[in-house]
N, C-alpha and C positions, 0 to 999 in steps of 0.2 A: 503495500499499501503507497502509494508516495503519498506524503502530506504537506502540503502548504499552511504556515503558520499566522493566522494573523493575529496578533501581538495586541491586550492591550493592556496597561500599565495603570496602577492608581488606584487601586481598589479603596472605596472611601470607610473610616471606620465606623465602629459601632459608638453610637453618645455612649462615654462613659467610661471605654472601653478603649485607647486611644493604641493606635499601633495593631489591632486587633480588626482584621478586612471582616466586612460583612457579604460575603463571597468568597469561599476558599480560591485557591490555585487552579488550576485546569488539571488534572490528571488524566491519561488515556491510556490503551491498551489494545493492542490488536489480536486477535486469536480467528484465523482462514479471513471470510468476509464480514466478520463482525467487530466494530469498532466500539468501545467501552467508554464514554465521556462522562466526567463525574458520578461514574457510576451507573450509569445508563446506556444499557445494548444498545446500540447501531446494524441492524443488520442489513446489510446491503449486498446481498446476494441475488436480488433481485435484477439490481443493474445490469443492462444485456453488454456482450462482447459488442464490441464498436461501438455502444451507445453509450447514453449519461442518463441520470435520473434528476428532477429537480425537485430537494427537500421542500416539506411544505408544514405549516405549521413550527410549535416549540424545538426546537435545535441548535445546534454549535455549528454548524456546518453555513460556508459563504458561499456560494452561487451553485451551480452543476458539480453532479459528482459523474465522473467517465471511468468508461473499464477498457482498456485497450489491450490487447497482449495480455489478456487475463489479469492485468493489474489495474487496481483502482487508483484515482487521483483525483483530490480532494482540494477545499481549503478549509481551514477550520482554526474556528474562534478560541486562542488560546489567554485567559486572565492570568495576572502575574502581581505578587506584590512588590510594588516599585523598591519599599522599602531592602528587600533583599538584593533586587536587579542593581546593576551599573548603571549608571548614570543613559552612557552612549549604548542603545543596540543598533544592529546593523539595521540602513536600510531599507536592502532590499529584504521581502518576506523569507525564512528559512524554509529550505524543502527537505525532508526529510524522507527515510524510504523504512519504513519497518515491516518487516517479514510475520515476525509473531512475538509477542510478548509488550511490556511496559514501553509507550512510546517515549520518548529520551525529551527532558525538559528543552526548549530550544533557547533558554532566556540566559544571556550571559550572569549570571552573578556575582554578587561583590565576595570576595574572601573572608572566610569566617574566622572572627574574633575568636585568640583562644581565653578559656577563661582565666579570669584571676587568679 
């Protein structure tokens, strides 16, 4: 599965809980033609070879989902916490190929600070 990430920073904090975003960062995984995003499964097996699907309803996709040569290609909204990310992210949307398992985080993170 070829995934283009449409990244969105700056999750707002909950009132009274500074630094705690009201939406978790996006997580995803791939198993065959199923993409799981934030715990919800999206079965993409109906996308025909050489064709596309136009997602409807509430979903994390941006634009059409295509299948070519047996490989699904899609754009995915990816939320992240700006507090843990480097200020400068790539200007070109990251694209990763994931065959199976967890989708790697496309965000460039700040170095971890050692505990005192």
